[in-house]
N, C-alpha and C positions, 0 to 999 in steps of 0.2 A: 643833507644835514642830518647828523646823528641825533637820535633821541636820547634824552637822559632817562635812566631807569634807576629808581631808588629801591633798594632791597631792604626789607625789614622783617623782623621775626614777629609772628602773630602771638597772641596770648597763649595759644596751645603749643607754641614752639615751632610751628611750620614756617618756612621761609616763603615770603610772597614778594611780588614786584609791584611797584606803583609807577605808572608812567604819566608824567605831566602832559596835559593836552592843551596847554595854552591858557588864556585868561578865564576860561570857563571851568577849569579844574583838571582833575586827573581821574584815572580809573584804577581800581584794584584788580590786578590780573589774578585769575585763579578762582576756585570755588570758595564761596563764603555763605554762611548762614546768617550773617549779621544783617540786621535791619535797624534803621533809625527809630528809636522808641520814644523820643522826646522832641519837642519843638526846638529847632536850632536857634542859637543865639549868635549874633554877629557883632563884632566891635573892632575898633581900631585902638591900638595901644602904642605908647611911646616907650621904647626900650632904652635904658641908660647904662652907664658903667656899673651900676649897682644891681646885683641879681635880684629879681623879683618874680613871684609866682605869676604864671601866664594863664589868662582866661579871657573870654570875650566880653562878659558883662561886669557886674560889680563884684562877683565872686565866681568860683568854678561852678559850672553847671552840675547839679546833682545827677547822678547816674549817667554821666557822659560816657559815650562809647567812642567818639571820634573828636579830634581837634585838628583843624587844618590851619596852618599859619603861613602867611605869605609875607616875605620881606619886601617892603615897599621902597627901600632905599635903592638908589642907582649906583652907589659906590661903597657901601659899608656892610660887612657881614653881621649876622646875629648869631649868638651862641645859645644853644638849648641844652638842658640837662638837669642834674640835681641842684640842690641849693648851693653847692660848691662849683657851679657851672664855669666860673672864671678860670679854674685850674684845668678843666678837661671837658669843655663844652663841645657839642657837635655843631659845626658851622653850617649855616645856610647862607649861601651867597646872595648878593644883591639881585633882587627880582625872583629869587628862588622860593620854593614852598616846601613844607614838610607836613606829612599826615601822621598824626599820633593815633594809635588805636588802644583803647582801654577796656579793661574788664569793668563793666558798669557797677559791679558790686564792691569794688575797691577804689577808694578815692586816692589817686596818685597825683601829687603836685608836679608840675613841670616848670622849671625856672628858665628865664631868659636874661641875657645881658648883651650889651654892645661892647666890643673891645676898643671902641673909639667914640666917635660922635653919637649923639642920640639918633635912634632909628625908629621909624614908624612901621608897625606890622599890622596886618589885617588878620583877625582871628575868627574862626567859626567853630562852635562846639555843638554837638548833637548827640 
């Protein structure tokens, strides 16, 4: 069975790979000096056809460095991106996950929407 590899660009511009490793999460491949500096917040959100900012608690975690999102749907994509996510969102397939990496000194909102029925996602910020 082939493993999915998600390639992303780090805040300093280097390209890194993230390999999902099942229900316990994934690993970031390659050297990293990043450490979790704040207590993680975990929550479940319902994503609808209206784009909304995505976070685990009642608001985005201050100084967040990472946000991991898992699509809990069995049959519906979730789109992530800027506030205009509906026009050009990045799709995460049913059961898929995505790891966002942030510069903790810059608050960057991430928006999510469903192109169809409402979808539940699990979110962890740290």
